C-alpha positions in Angstrom: 34.7 40.5 1.5 32.8 36.3 1.3 32.7 34.1 4.3 35.9 32.3 5.0 33.8 28.6 4.8 36.7 26.4 4.8 39.9 28.3 6.6 42.9 27.4 7.2 44.1 29.2 10.7 42.0 30.7 12.6 42.8 33.6 14.6 41.7 33.6 18.4 41.6 36.8 20.1 40.4 37.4 23.9 39.8 41.2 24.6 39.0 42.9 27.8 38.4 46.8 28.1 40.9 47.1 25.1 38.5 49.3 22.7 41.2 51.8 22.5 43.7 49.9 21.0 42.0 46.5 19.8 41.6 48.4 16.3 45.3 49.0 15.4 45.4 45.3 16.2 42.4 43.9 14.0 43.6 46.2 11.1 47.3 44.6 10.4 45.2 41.0 10.9 43.5 42.2 7.3 46.7 43.7 6.3 48.0 40.0 6.2 49.3 38.6 3.1 47.4 34.9 4.0 44.0 35.1 3.4 42.7 32.4 4.2 41.9 33.0 8.1 39.4 33.4 10.2 40.0 36.0 13.5 37.7 33.8 16.3 36.3 37.4 18.8 36.3 36.3 22.2 34.7 39.0 24.4 35.0 38.3 28.2 32.7 41.1 29.8 34.4 44.2 28.8 32.6 46.9 30.9 33.8 49.5 27.8 32.9 49.6 24.7 34.4 46.7 21.9 31.8 46.1 20.7 31.4 49.7 19.0 35.6 49.3 18.7 35.1 45.9 17.0 32.0 46.6 15.3 33.0 48.1 11.8 34.9 45.1 11.1 32.4 42.4 11.7 30.0 43.9 9.6 32.9 44.0 6.4 34.5 41.5 6.7 32.6 38.3 7.6 35.8 36.3 8.5 36.1 38.3 12.1 33.5 36.3 14.1 32.2 38.5 17.8 31.6 36.3 20.9 30.8 37.0 24.1 32.2 34.1 26.6 30.0 32.0 27.4 28.9 30.6 30.8 30.8 27.5 31.1 33.8 28.9 30.6 35.8 30.8 33.3 36.2 34.2 32.8 39.9 35.2 32.6 42.0 34.7 29.2 42.2 31.5 29.4 38.9 30.2 29.2 38.2 32.6 26.6 41.1 31.2 24.6 39.3 28.0 25.1 36.2 28.8 24.2 38.3 30.5 20.4 39.5 26.8 20.3 36.1 25.1 20.4 34.8 27.5 17.7 37.7 27.0 15.8 37.5 25.5 12.1 40.4 26.0 11.0 43.5 23.3 10.5 45.6 25.6 12.1 45.0 27.9 15.3 47.3 30.7 16.5 46.7 33.3 19.3 46.9 36.8 19.1 46.3 39.7 21.8 43.9 42.1 21.6 46.5 45.8 21.8 50.0 43.9 19.8 50.7 44.1 16.7 51.3 41.4 13.6 54.0 41.6 11.3 52.2 41.5 7.6 53.7 37.8 6.4 53.2 36.2 9.5 50.8 34.1 8.6 51.7 33.5 5.1 55.3 32.2 6.4 54.2 30.2 9.0 52.1 28.3 7.1 54.3 27.3 4.8 56.3 25.6 7.3 53.0 23.7 8.0 51.2 22.8 4.6 52.5 20.1 4.7 51.5 18.7 8.2 55.4 17.2 8.6 55.1 19.7 11.8 53.2 20.3 14.4 54.2 24.1 14.6 56.3 26.9 13.8 57.4 30.0 16.3 58.9 32.9 15.7 60.5 35.7 18.0 58.5 39.1 19.1 59.7 42.4 19.8 58.6 44.7 22.4 57.7 48.4 22.1 56.4 51.0 24.3 52.8 53.0 24.5 55.4 56.6 24.1 56.5 54.6 20.5 55.2 54.8 17.1 54.8 51.4 15.8 56.7 48.9 14.2 58.1 49.6 11.1 57.9 45.9 8.8 61.2 45.1 7.0 60.4 42.5 4.0 61.6 39.0 5.3 64.2 36.8 4.0 66.9 34.2 4.7 64.8 32.4 7.0 67.0 29.8 9.1 64.8 27.1 11.1 65.6 24.7 14.0 63.8 20.9 14.0 62.2 21.5 17.8 61.7 17.9 19.5 61.1 16.6 22.6 64.8 16.8 23.5 64.9 20.8 23.1 61.7 21.1 25.7 64.3 22.4 29.1 65.1 25.4 26.3 60.9 26.3 26.6 60.3 25.6 30.1 63.3 27.7 31.1 62.9 30.4 28.4 65.9 29.8 26.4 63.9 29.3 23.9 60.6 32.2 24.3 57.6 30.4 23.4 55.5 33.8 24.4 51.5 32.6 24.0 51.4 34.9 20.1 55.0 33.2 19.0 53.4 29.6 17.8 51.6 29.6 14.9 50.2 25.6 16.2 48.4 22.4 14.4 44.6 22.1 15.7 45.7 18.8 16.8 47.7 20.2 19.4 44.3 20.5 21.1 42.7 17.6 20.6 43.3 16.8 24.5 44.3 19.7 25.5 42.8 22.9 27.0 44.2 25.7 28.8 44.1 25.9 32.8 41.4 28.2 33.3 42.5 28.7 37.2 45.5 30.1 35.8 45.6 33.8 35.7 49.2 34.5 34.4 52.1 32.0 32.9 49.1 29.2 31.5 50.3 29.6 28.3 53.9 28.4 29.3 52.0 25.5 31.6 49.8 24.9 28.8 52.4 24.8 25.9 54.6 22.5 28.4 52.2 20.0 28.3 51.8 20.3 24.4 55.4 19.9 24.6 56.4 17.1 26.3 53.4 15.1 25.0 56.4 15.0 21.3 54.6 17.5 19.6 57.4 18.4 17.4 57.9 21.4 14.8 60.7 24.3 13.9 61.4 27.2 15.5 62.7 30.1 13.4 64.9 33.3 13.3 62.7 36.2 12.0 60.8 38.9 14.3 56.7 38.2 13.0 55.2 40.2 16.3 55.3 43.4 17.9 53.9 43.4 21.4 53.2 45.8 23.5 54.3 47.0 26.6 52.1 48.6 29.0 51.4 48.6 32.5 47.7 47.3 32.3 49.2 44.0 30.8 48.9 40.7 32.9 53.3 40.3 32.2 53.2 44.7 33.4 50.7 43.8 36.9 52.8 40.6 36.9 56.4 42.4 37.4 54.4 44.9 39.6 53.7 42.4 41.9 50.2 41.5 41.4 49.3 39.2 44.1 46.5 36.9 41.4 49.6 37.7 38.7 52.5 36.2 41.3 50.0 33.2 42.8 49.2 32.0 39.5 53.1 31.6 38.2 54.1 30.1 40.9 51.0 27.8 40.4 51.7 27.2 37.0 55.7 26.6 37.5 53.9 23.7 40.4 51.9 22.1 37.9 54.6 21.9 35.1 57.2 20.4 37.5 54.8 17.6 38.9 53.4 17.0 35.0 57.1 16.8 33.5 58.0 14.4 36.8 54.9 12.4 36.1 56.3 11.1 32.4 60.0 11.3 33.6 61.3 14.3 31.4 62.6 16.0 34.8 66.3 16.5 34.3 69.5 18.7 36.2 69.0 21.7 33.9 65.1 22.1 34.9 65.8 20.6 38.6 68.1 23.9 39.0 65.9 25.9 37.0 63.0 25.3 39.0 65.1 26.2 42.7 65.9 29.1 41.8 62.1 30.0 40.7 61.1 29.3 43.9 63.8 30.9 45.6 62.4 33.8 43.4 58.9 33.7 43.7 58.9 33.0 47.9 57.7 29.7 46.7 58.7 27.6 49.4 55.6 24.7 48.0 57.4 25.2 44.5 61.1 24.4 46.0 59.9 21.2 48.3 58.1 19.9 45.0 60.7 19.8 43.1 62.9 18.0 45.2 59.9 15.8 45.6 59.8 14.8 42.2 63.6 14.7 41.4 63.8 11.9 45.0 66.5 14.6 46.1 68.1 13.0 49.6 67.3 14.3 52.9 70.3 16.4 53.2 70.1 18.0 49.8 66.4 18.8 51.0 67.2 20.4 54.6 70.3 22.0 52.7 67.8 23.9 50.3 64.8 24.9 52.5 67.3 25.5 54.5 68.6 28.4 52.3 64.9 29.0 51.4 65.1 30.8 55.5 68.1 32.6 54.8 67.8 33.7 51.4 66.5 37.3 52.7 69.4 38.3 53.8 71.5 36.9 51.2 69.2 37.6 48.2 70.7 41.9 48.1 73.9 40.0 48.3 73.2 38.2 44.6 71.9 41.1 43.4 74.7 43.1 43.6 76.9 39.4 41.8 74.2 39.5 39.2 73.2 36.3 40.1 69.5 37.0 40.2 67.6 34.9 37.4 65.1 36.7 35.2 62.3 35.3 35.0 
């Protein structure tokens, strides 16, 4: 296929040691009904045969572009994505992971909502599938319902009531004119970055259809987090701290967010997060003392909370 000189959508795919899976993902990009895209593959120092796995794609379709992460970008997903953003030629940006499956009408449907430039992003649903299950079966998409997402809806994004997973949003490139992923974060980086974008006042739509299928396996960043990997856990705590700091400075912290971050600090055993949310919401001395005391005795109460179903999901 000839080069897409002016792609509408730049797909950015960071990859690391997924040579056994990335081909399936790239196949679902080739099969997109929307054709005006480029796919920028950033290899984050893979030690397997990733290059050999992607070579047939970049040699047969010039819309695929392969790069090794540059030295000016930190190792990790955020740095690789930031490099992809810098290279992107499209008017819109989409992040896809290297081990997932994309609905063939993903780009087409999202582009329809954004092409007139009225909205800054289009967010949709995803569904998980396991390593042991068959690949997802695609169904025809119809009867799409949209809801406008404004800054008033920001708490729904931060708390996960309306999930903004890293790969379930098509963004207008203007959202990244002054914003990038925090390269020091190794987990929760999209949560932190997207909260900064939305808190800046960008508005979009949320649609009620599944357009993405994420593969569940123990070697994913999410799998490592739930297996209590110390690097992922520390990063998530740091992301929470940074979100509180940003929203507090913009005076966007409300009671819903305050309660969420207090509960989250207990779940993560993150006293620094607890202290920060109390500080940024101007909690009184009695309130601070109450929560700090509760933090100390929480390990004793935690089994009781589990039995009563009061442990939040994060």
